[in-house]
MARFI-195253 format. One record per residue (C-alpha): residue in three letters; z, x, y. Coordinates in steps of 0.5 Angstrom, whole numbers, plus 500, padded with zeros to 3 digits. Each point is the difference from the previous one (the first is absolute). Example, Ala and Ser with C-alpha at 12.3 -4.5 7.8 and 13.67 -1.06 7.14 Angstrom:
# MARFI-195253
ALA516525491/SER498502507/
//
This chain:
# MARFI-195253
MET431255803/THR500494504/CYS503494497/PRO494494501/HIS506495501/CYS504503505/GLY496506503/ARG506505498/GLU498507498/ASN503502493/ASP499506496/THR494501495/THR505500494/GLN503493501/ARG497494497/PHE504495504/CYS501500508/GLY507502502/ALA500496506/CYS498493497/GLY500501492/ARG493497499/PRO495504496/LEU496506503/LEU493499500/LEU494504501/ILE495497505/CYS493501499/PRO497504506/SER493497499/CYS501493499/GLY508499502/THR502497493/PRO507501497/CYS500504494/SER505503495/LEU503507501/ASP497501493/PHE493499502/ARG495506501/PHE495495503/CYS500494504/GLY499494495/SER496496505/CYS495505503/GLY501506495/ALA502505506/ASP503506499/LEU508499501/SER502507500/PRO504502506/VAL497503506/PRO504506502/PRO505499506/THR496505504/ALA494497500/ARG500495505/SER505501506/GLY501500507/GLU496495505/GLU493498500/ARG496495505/ARG497495495/VAL497493501/VAL505495496/THR501493499/VAL506496502/LEU503494496/PHE505496504/ALA503494497/ASP506496502/LEU504494498/VAL500494505/GLY506497502/PHE504504495/THR505503505/SER503493502/ARG500498493/ALA504506498/GLU505499505/ARG502493496/LEU500504493/ASP505504496/PRO498507500/GLU499500492/ASP495494501/VAL496504505/ARG500506496/ALA497495494/ILE495498505/LEU498507502/ASP500504494/PRO494496497/TYR496500506/TYR501507501/ALA498501493/CYS494495501/LEU497504506/ARG501507497/ASP497498494/ALA494498504/ILE499506504/GLN501505495/SER495496495/PHE495501505/GLY501508501/GLY505499507/GLN507502500/VAL506496504/GLU502504506/LYS506496502/TYR504494500/VAL503497506/GLY504494499/ASP495495497/ALA494504502/VAL496505496/MET495505502/GLY495503495/ILE496506501/PHE493501497/GLY496506501/ALA506505500/PRO502505497/THR493499496/ALA494496503/HIS496496495/GLY494499504/ASP501492500/ASP507500503/PRO499494505/GLU497496494/ARG506502496/ALA505498505/VAL496493501/ARG500499493/ALA507501499/ALA502496506/LEU496494497/ARG504501493/ILE506500504/GLN498493502/VAL499498493/ALA506503497/LEU505497505/ALA496493499/GLU502501493/MET507502501/ASN501494505/ALA497495494/SER504503495/ASP506498504/PRO499496506/ARG507502503/ARG497506502/ASP495498505/LEU498507502/GLN495500506/VAL497506502/ARG495503506/ILE496506498/ALA496505504/VAL495505498/ASN498506505/THR496506499/GLY500506505/GLU502508501/ALA507502499/ILE504506499/VAL503500493/ALA506504497/LEU497502493/GLY507502498/ALA504494503/LYS506497496/THR499493502/TRP506498495/ALA504504505/GLY498497506/GLU494505502/ALA494497503/MET494502497/VAL495498505/ALA500499507/GLY494498505/ASP498494504/VAL497497493/VAL507498498/ASN502497507/THR494496500/ALA501498492/ALA507497502/ARG498496506/LEU494497496/GLN505498495/THR504496505/SER494496502/ALA497499493/PRO500492498/VAL506499495/ASN498502493/SER493503503/VAL497507500/LEU498503507/VAL496506500/GLY498505506/GLU493502502/GLU500506496/THR502497494/TYR495494501/ARG494505501/ALA502504494/THR501494495/ARG495495503/PHE495500494/THR506500495/VAL504494503/GLU499494503/TYR503499507/GLU501494505/ALA499503507/VAL506498505/ASP500501508/PRO502507502/LEU508500500/PRO504502506/LEU505505497/LYS506503503/GLY499507503/LYS493499500/GLN495500506/THR495496497/PRO500495495/VAL499502493/PRO494498495/ALA503497494/TRP497496494/LEU504496494/ALA499502493/VAL498494496/SER498503493/ALA497506496/ALA492500500/SER499505494/SER504503495/PRO504506502/GLY496506503/GLU494497500/ARG495500506/THR495495500/VAL493503500/GLY497499507/SER493498502/ALA499507502/PRO493502498/LEU500505494/VAL497507503/GLY498506496/ARG502498493/GLN493499497/GLU501507495/GLU506497497/LEU498493499/SER494503497/ALA504504495/LEU504494498/GLY494496499/ASP497505496/ARG506500495/LEU500493500/ASP493500498/HIS502505494/VAL506495498/ILE495494500/GLY494503497/ARG504505495/ARG506495499/HIS505505500/ALA507500504/HIS500505506/LEU506502504/ALA499501508/THR505502505/ILE499500507/PHE505505504/GLY501500507/LEU505500506/PRO503494503/GLY495496504/VAL494504498/GLY497494497/LYS501500492/THR501492500/ARG494499505/LEU496504495/ALA503496494/THR498493503/GLU493502502/PHE499503493/ALA503493497/ALA494497504/ILE495504496/VAL504499493/ALA499492502/SER493501501/LYS499503493/GLY503494497/GLY507503499/ARG507499503/THR505504503/ILE507498499/ARG505503504/GLY508503499/ARG504504505/SER506504499/LEU505498505/PRO504505504/TYR507496500/GLY503494498/GLU500496494/SER495502495/GLY499502492/ALA498506497/TYR493497499/SER500496506/ALA492502502/PHE498498493/ALA504494500/GLN497498507/GLN493500496/ILE502496494/LYS503495505/GLN493499503/VAL497499494/ALA505495497/GLU501497507/ILE507501500/LEU504498506/ASP506504503/SER504493500/ASP498499492/SER506500496/ALA500505494/PRO498495495/VAL494497504/ALA498507501/LEU500502493/GLU496494498/LYS495502505/ILE500507497/ARG499497493/ARG494495503/ALA497506503/THR500504494/ALA497495495/SER495499505/LEU498508500/LEU501501493/GLY497493497/GLY507498497/GLN501506496/ASP507503500/VAL502497506/ASP508501499/GLU499507498/VAL497501507/ALA502495504/PHE508502499/PRO500507501/VAL495499506/ALA506495503/ILE505506499/LEU496504504/LEU500495506/GLY508499498/VAL499492498/GLY500502492/PRO504496495/ALA507503500/GLU500500492/ILE494505500/VAL501507499/THR494505500/ASP499507501/ARG496504505/HIS494501496/SER499492498/LEU501499508/PHE494504501/PHE496498495/ALA501493502/ALA498501507/ARG494504497/ARG497494496/PHE501495506/VAL496505505/GLU495501494/GLY499492500/LEU499500508/THR494505499/ALA497496495/GLN499494505/GLN497505505/PRO501507503/THR506501503/VAL504505505/LEU507500500/LEU502503507/PHE507503500/GLU502501507/ASP506505503/LEU500504494/GLN505505503/TRP505494500/ALA499498492/ASP505501495/PRO499505495/SER499495494/LEU494497504/LEU497506501/ASP500501492/LEU497493499/VAL494502505/GLU499506496/HIS501497493/LEU495494502/ALA495506503/SER500504493/ARG501494495/ILE495495502/ARG493501497/GLU493496501/ALA503496506/PRO497500507/LEU507502503/MET501504506/LEU507502502/LEU500501508/THR506503503/LEU502502507/ALA505505501/ARG503505506/PRO499507498/ASP507502499/PHE500495494/LEU497506496/SER507504502/GLU503495495/ARG494499495/PRO496507500/ASN497498494/TRP497493502/GLY494499496/ALA499507497/ARG500497493/LEU495495501/PRO493500498/ALA497497506/TYR504501506/LEU498500508/ALA504503505/LEU497498507/PRO504503506/LEU499496506/GLU499505506/PRO501498508/LEU494498503/ASN496505504/SER499500507/GLU494496501/GLU502495495/SER507500504/ALA497499506/GLU495494497/LEU506497498/ALA504500506/ARG494498504/ARG499494496/LEU507498500/LEU501501508/ALA493496501/ARG503494496/SER507500503/ALA500504507/PRO492500502/GLU502502507/VAL503507498/GLU496506501/ALA496503495/ALA504507501/THR506496498/ALA497499493/ILE499507499/GLN507502502/LEU503495495/ALA496502495/ALA502507501/THR507498500/GLY499496494/GLU498506496/GLY495496495/ASN506495498/PRO497493500/LEU507497501/PHE502505505/ILE493498504/GLU501493499/GLU507500503/LEU498504506/ALA495496501/ALA505494500/SER505503504/ILE494502506/SER498492500/GLU507498500/ARG502505505/THR506502496/THR498507501/ALA498504506/THR494504497/ALA496501494/GLN505506499/GLU506497499/LEU503498493/PRO502493499/THR506499496/SER497498494/ILE496506499/ARG506504502/GLY504497494/ILE495501495/VAL500508502/ALA507500501/ALA501497492/ARG495506498/LEU505505503/ASP506497498/ALA497500493/LEU500508500/PRO505505497/ALA505502505/ALA497507501/GLU493498501/ARG502494505/SER504506504/ALA494504500/LEU495495502/LEU505498506/ASP501507502/ALA492501500/SER500494504/ILE503503506/VAL495506500/GLY494495500/LYS494499496/VAL499507499/PHE506504497/TRP502506497/SER505501494/SER504506504/VAL502495505/LEU502495495/ASP505506498/ARG503500506/LEU500492501/GLY504498494/ASP504503494/LEU496500494/ASP499507499/ASP497502494/ARG498492498/LEU496500506/GLY494503497/GLU500495494/ALA501494505/LEU494502503/ASP496500494/LEU502493498/LEU499497507/GLU493503499/TRP499497493/ARG502493503/ASP495501504/MET504500507/ILE498507502/ARG495505499/ARG501508500/GLU494503504/PRO496506498/VAL501503507/SER506501504/ARG500500508/ILE506505499/ARG499506496/GLY505501494/HIS502492501/GLU498495495/GLN497494504/PHE500493497/ARG498493503/PHE502493500/LYS494496496/HIS502494504/MET503500507/VAL503493499/ILE504504495/ARG502505505/ASP501495506/VAL505495495/ALA504506498/TYR501503507/ALA502493502/SER505500495/LEU504506504/PRO505499505/ARG499503507/SER505505499/ARG497503493/ARG493500504/ARG503504505/GLU503505496/GLY494500496/HIS495501505/ALA504506503/VAL500503493/VAL492500500/ALA499502507/ARG504507498/PHE496500494/LEU494500504/GLU502505505/GLU502505495/VAL494500496/GLY496500506/VAL495494500/GLY493501503/ARG499498507/ASP496494497/SER507497498/LEU504501507/ALA499492500/MET504499494/LEU505505502/ALA501496506/HIS501494496/HIS505502496/CYS504503506/GLN499494503/GLU503496494/ALA506505500/GLY502498507/GLU498507502/LEU496498506/ASP499506504/LYS497504494/ALA495493499/VAL498501507/HIS499507499/TYR495499494/LEU497494503/VAL498504506/ALA497506495/ALA496495496/ALA497497506/GLU498507503/GLN497502493/ALA496493500/ARG498501507/GLN497507498/GLY497497495/TRP496495504/ALA504494497/LYS502498507/GLU502493498/GLU505503494/ALA503504506/VAL501494505/ARG504497494/TYR504506499/TYR502501507/LYS501492501/GLU505500494/ALA503507502/LEU501496507/ARG504494497/LEU505505497/VAL502504506/PRO506497504/GLU498497507/GLU505505503/ASP496506498/VAL495499506/GLU497507499/GLN498499493/ARG497493501/ARG496503506/HIS497506496/ILE498495494/ARG497495504/LEU496505503/GLN498503494/CYS498493497/ALA496498507/VAL496506498/ALA499498493/GLU498493502/GLN495503505/MET497504495/VAL499494496/PHE495497504/HIS496507500/VAL500500492/PRO493496500/ASP497505505/ALA502506496/GLU497497494/SER494499503/LEU499507503/VAL502503493/ARG494496497/GLY495503506/ASN500494504/PRO502502507/ASP497494504/ALA506496496/THR504501506/SER496499506/ASP503493501/SER507503500/
//
């Protein structure tokens, strides 16, 4: 167990650190909150704190990480004039301040170097929004240090902070407390250089960080910076403040495409709620980016058109929030409570709102328990859970007496179990009231709450599937027409195919094309890689290992080759079953290789991100294993190009050339002349310049195939019985 204070490893039986003597704590893997060793679940977000097997994550991986660098300004010269004990008295609370801020947003301290601190986000676990978490942590450090200076002006701590995002090689089992580096790559060096150029008491971010957070953080542009060791000036921005709550992406202006069926289903339930005056719970399930929030926003407009109102609350992935935070946000909107209001002011506003809703009856009996749910109740009031829920029920009934009401609960997968109980309580107990409880959740929510809604008389589960190819292309065309009208129409088709029906992915890809941050429509922006990587990191170890092994094989793979690539043994079958249940892979009814069970990635973006995480050495070894497998099972002639690909990636270039030439010959015999030319040219690129004879032979065959390409239309005309078609040749 790693001490959160000094980073030293301790035995799991210890309760205090053997190096610094401070209490050992469990760090929540989901939100980064320190928890008591006695906790089974995180007290902040409810995540399972069960220890992960030490063999689950080891070795090296390539990952997109975000690095936070913070360094005190002028402290070296200042320390020269201080007694060592005074230096330590200053640095200890400074280190604690930075460590708490970094860990509270799901990062971890990678190293301390003098008065500089380096934090890492996205390793060893990705969260999907690590750049945003890092920037928020940096802004939190700004505020915390200002508060420290205000409490003791003699400290006068000034700091420069930089945040940078990029690809790095990550040592998953690094012992950072022993001086072992966890991450290496240009992203670290650039973050350090940016930090030296940052204005005092400011946060400077690099280009990838900015692009991943530009919708959630307010920035000021600065001129590109000439950094030491960089050939060209580096773009940078100053972070000013967070523009929204944690993990929340502002709903863009992208057009809504292909969701009429889902809107119609929700509209029908709303009509039932209003007409029959009966509470109804509906849950929209969907992967990140598929459009749950956008659909809910469009539905809110329908609610308003029918005389109703939608009150929104959202569970947060990290940061300080109570067990009933989403419901508390809704109460605050009704009572017009500001975040800056003191507890007595907030309580009085709740009392006034309750009196208005209930006509002045039983005000304190309802208002005080509701205030407790918000954390602003009187200290002398003690009540049980039944009374709390009953008061919440009466408050909500008062809302519905005024007008039809939709309570929208977003990101239910991050909700505390107590909030989930409250939502189901309201759905099951409220009668004769036009109330709709609309909840949004990711599919893995059902792993934690498998019986969600099962005992309710009125419940709708609405899975939000990816857009189909036509809808995806339409969305891509509209986005590009608005942001990059000069882009060719074919690019929209490529972009739609890469986005695989996910509206957020398509929107991010379109933005990257218009902003020229990616070269092609197939290249994945950092934001998409982060979202998918977080989904992979959330998998149990066996399933994640199987998925990474499968990514080496390609979009189509076989369980028998995974046996050779990994060491799951008898656990492999179960892992593949669970991956299919999670809708990540598909078991195919027919296999290309007799006697070998065949699977397929449902989305290539999952395969691509999984493959990108593998270091080059593991890729090389894996491709060699796949090539041997394909040779042994005797793949058909239609798989020669695939075999050549694996040989090439394994570094076996002679074999790759052999199979490419064979694939070209096969294509030429089948009159696929363009394909034959492509294979010949690929083979030629792999043959060394000094091998003159082989290069001459391949060039000759390629020239013959190229010549035949010109005669393909003539041959097709002859087959159709039009001998005059060749008269002009």
